[in-house]
N, C-alpha and C positions, 0 to 999 in steps of 0.2 A: 621425497626428496630430504637430504639431511640438512639441518641448519648448522651455521657457521658459528665458530667461537665468537662469543661476545652478541650474538644476535639478541635483540631485545623482544620480549614476548610478554604479553599480559597474561597474568594466572586466569585461567577459565572459572576459579572460584570466587575471586574477589576483586580482579582487575589490576592487581599491583604489577609493576613492571620488573621483570626478571631477565637476568642474562644466562643465555646458554653457556656451559662449562663443559669443556671436552678433556677426558683422561686419554691422552696418547700411550699407545703400545707399538710394539715392533710391527705387528700387523696394519698398523692405520689407527684413526680417531675411534675412540669409543665414547659414546654419548652418555654422561652420568645423568642420574634421576634429577630433575629439576625440584627445588623445594622452595615455597613460598613461605613469608611470615605469618600467614593465616594457618599455616600447618598442612595445606594441600600439598601433596607430592605426586609427580607423574613423570613419566618417562617419554622419550621423544618417540618411540614406536607405538605409543598410545593413539589408537585409530577409531576405536569404537566411540560414536558420538553417544550412545546411550549408556556408556559407563559412567555412575556416578563417582563424584569426586570422594577422596579418601582422606579424611583428616585424622590428626592424631592429637590427643590432649596432651599438652607439655606439664602442667600441674599433677603431680602424684595426688592420689586421693581426693580430687578436686570435688567430687560429689558430698563427700563428708563435710568438707570444708564449707561449701556453700550452704549447706543444711543447717549450720550453726548461728548463721545470721539471722537477726529479728530486727534489723534496724529500721525496715521500712514495708509497707504494705500498698499494694496498688488496687486501688477501688474503682472500677467501672462504673461510669454513670452514663450509661448508654442507651437507656430505655426509649430516650427522646433526643432530637438533635436541639442544638443551643445557638442561639443568637446571643449579642452583646448584653441586650438587656436582661434575658434569662440568665446568663452567667453571673451578672451582678447579684441576682437573687440567690443563685447558688452558692456562690463566694459569701454572701451574708450569712446562710445557713450552715455552713462547715466551718469558717474561719473565726477564730477568736483573738481579741487583741493582744493577748499575752503569746500570739505566735508568729513568727516571722515566716512568710510565705514567697514561694517561686511560682511564678504562672508563666508558662511556656505556650507561645501560639505559633501555627506554622507559617503564617505571613506576616509581614511588616505592617501591613494596613491594619489587620486585627490588632496586633500589639499596640499600634499607636491609638485606636480608637479606645481600647479597654483602659489604657494608661490615662487618657482624658477623662473617661468615666469614673475611674478610680480616684483620680484627683478631687474630682467633682463630690465625692463622699466627704470631704474634708476630715479624712481620718487623723488620728493624733500619731499614728506609726509614719515613719519616713516611708515615701514612695518613690521608687527609682525606676527609670526606663534605660533598658539596653538593647540595641540590634545593630545590624550592620548600616543602618540609616545615620549612625553616627560614626564620625572619622574615627580610625584606629587610635589616633594619638589621645582621644577623650575617653575611650573606653577603658583604659586601665585606671584612668583616675577614678571613674565611675565604681569599678570593682573594688578599688582600694577603699573607697568611702563605705561601700557596703559592708566589706569585711570589718571596717572599724566600727559601724553600728551594730553587727553582729556581736562582736567582742564587748561592746559596751552595753548588750541587753536592750537595745533600741527597738528590736523586732521589726526591720524593715520589710517591706513588700517589693518584690521586683518583677515588673512586666517585661518580658523578653521574646526572642525567638530561639531558633536552634543554636544560635550562636554560644549558649550558655552550655550546651551538651559536652564539650569535650575543652579540657584545657583551663576551666575556670573553678579555681578552689574556693567554693563558698558552701556553707552549710546551712540550710534553713529547717524550720521545725515541720513544716508540710508544703504540698505543693498541689498545682493543677497543670494538666498537659492538655493541648489538643490531641486526640488520636493521631497516630502515625505509625512508622515501623515499630514494632515490638522492642528492638533493639535501642532504639531511640527513647522509648518510654522508659526503659531500665536505665539509659544512661541519665535521664533527669531525675530518677530515683537515687542516684549516686550523688546528687546535690542535695539530699535531704537526709538527715541524722547521719551525716558522713563521719562524723567523730565516734559513731557507735555509743551513743550515750544511753544508759540503760533508763535513765527517765524519760526519754523519748522513744522507747521501744515500739517497733511497729507503727512508726511516723506514717501519715497518710499521703498517697499521691493519688489525686482523684483525675480520672480520664473522662474528658467530655468530647462532644463531636460539634464542633462549630460549622454553621452553615452561614451563607451571604444572604444579601435582601432577595436574591433570586432563587434561594433555597439550595445553591450549589454547595457541596461539601468541600470545605477548604482542605482536608487531607487528601481527597481524591484530585483536586485540582493540582495539588503539589506533588504528591508522591505518585500519582496515577491510580486507576480503578483496582488494579492487581493487588497492590500493596495496601491498598486502604480496606479491600473486602478481606484479604487474609488477616490483617490487624483485628479487623471487626470480629471476624469468626473465632480469632484466638481468645478475645476478651469478653465478648457477649455471653451472657448466661451466668457468669461468676460474680459473686457478691464481693469478694476479695481474693487477693492474690498475695499470699505471704512471700516473703524473700526467698525462703527455701525452695519455693516452686519456680522462682525466676529462670534457672537454668533450664527446666524440661519446658516453660513457656516458650523460651528462646529457641530451644531445639527444634519443637513441633513446627514453630513459625517457619523457621528456615528450610526445614525438612520439605514443606509444601512449596516454599519459593525455589528451591532449587532444582525443582524438576526441570526437565529438558527446555520446556518452553518459557521458563523465566529467564534462562540463561542461554538461550539460542543464538543470539547475536555474539556472545563471548566465544561461543565454541567455533562458530563460523568464522570469526576474525582468528582465532587459534589455528584453524586449519589454513586461512590464508598465509599466516606467518610460516608454517611449514612447507608450504607450497611456493613460497616466495613470491605471492601474488600481491604485488605492491600496489597498482592501480588497477581501476576497473570501475564499473558502473557500482553506485551505493548498495543496490540490493545483492551485490556479490560479495559485499563486506571486504573490499581491500584493505590492506595493511594502512593505506594513507587515510582512511576513514576513521581510524582508532583515535579517540579523545579520552584523556583522564577526566575532565570535567567538559560537560557539553556547555560551551559559552552561549548564553543568550544573546541575539544580535542586536536586541532592543534595550540592553543596557548599556548607559553611557557614564564615562569616567569623568568625574567632576572634583576639582581641586577647591577645597575649601580654606582661604586665607583667613584664619581665624586668630592669628597671633603674629608677631613680629618674627619668631622663628619660622613661621609657615612663609612669611613675606621673603625672608631670606633665602629660602629653600626655592621657592617661585623664582627669584631673580636668579639664582645659579642656573636653574634649569633654562631659563630663557638665555642666559650666557652660553650654555652648553649647545643650544640649538644654532647659534650664531658663530660656533666655534672660538668663543672669547675664553672658555676653559675647556680642558680636557674631559673626556670622560672619566679617566682614572680619578681626577681631581674631585668631580662631581659624585662619583660612586662612594668615595672615602669620606667625604665632608658633608654632603646632602641629600644623598639618594634616600637612606632611611627615613629622614624626616619629611622628604617629599611625599614617599608613598604613603607615610602614616597620615596624611592629610587628604587623601583621595578615596571616594566612595563610589561604588556604582549604584547608578539609579536609572530606573525605567524612562525610556524615553517618551513614554504616552503621557507623562505627568506635566501639567499646565507650565509648571514653573520651568522645567526642562524645555518645554517648547519656547518660551521666553528666552532663556539663555541662548538657544540655539539660533533665534532670529536676529540676534546681535552678534556682529563680527568681531567685537571687542570681546566677547566672551570666550572666545577661543585661545586656549593657552599654546595649543599645537593642533594637528589636525583630527586627532582623537581624544583629546582633554579638553573639557571645559572648565573654566574657572568662575568661583563666586568671590570676588574682591571684597577687600575687608570693608568698605564702605557700603556694600551691598548685603552684609550679612543679615540685616534685621528683615529683609525681604525674602531670603531665600533659606536660613539656617537658623535652628535654634540650639544652643548649647545643651538643652535639657532632652529634646526628641530629635535632634538631627534635621536633616533636609525637610522643608516644606512641602509636605503633601496633601495640603488641604483640597487643593482644587483637582480632584483626580478625573482624569477622562474615562469615559465607559471603554472597557476593553475586555477581552478573553484571556490576555496575557496574566500570568501570575507571577508576582513578586514574592519568592518565599524567603529570602534574605535581605 
């Protein structure tokens, strides 16, 4: 069945949403090849599910260019698994006070635990914390403060999560990252010796393998066994991986992941698009089952009333709900501020349960609020929402 002009379909390679384009001619409609930003090209008549995606490199002589870089080196420390106490010892062995350092964890709870332990060392270097546990309105200030410390050669240490992997322009002397997708590890390497300083040539990014108190692996809980095992296979047995080898490292990693099994759901969904199968059972992969991001049903939106500006945005939202102001006015004057004070927090935390048990904590049906007078009980300007009393759960909070 032919697709109609403008029909939205996901790229089976990366999931990017594309629109079908049609070249009309005298004999009827002719469907042009679809092209995705990731480089994948495919045609409507492509039926073979076993046919591998074809990508095209857009940068001429990219291999020669990549091999010229010597900014960083990835050093796997994967012979044994690591808990918080072991990591502190690893950190002491490899870090020096004259080096700024980036530490990237896979889960918020891990990052908070490490931050608290790092602060207990009473280092002379500034120590910062950054994750989605902190409202967006504060994250920019934290990043600006870190950037200022880097410029002043104060050699700060940042404990963070995957939030730092994209869109954060910081340049550290060295780093540590919990094992994860190889492309994410390379992304973190891009926050080290970012300015290509020859005096910091081959700056190290150490890769460790965090486990929890039950010896469950953080990376497997967050990314799944397939991604974890492939990343472990790609990195294990190598003393170090220089930057000139990053391209082949990533290509080999994705070559394994891009086998039919890894993209089975995407292929099934793409076929549903072509057959216009919009509804059906979940195992049939109907179009209606497609999600760009799978939302965790156990995450609660919480508005943090941390300032007068936040209070004004909250009052405007309440006025919007009772139609005292228009949506246009709210969107123009308050919407951005309102959303910059909202964080998504797991509902299994004790403090979330406290809020949910109090009717006055509901700003609306799906948004809780920590009012200004309760900030000390629920929110820290340094580490964000209070997660000290975490309930036992199998759910994983990666962001």
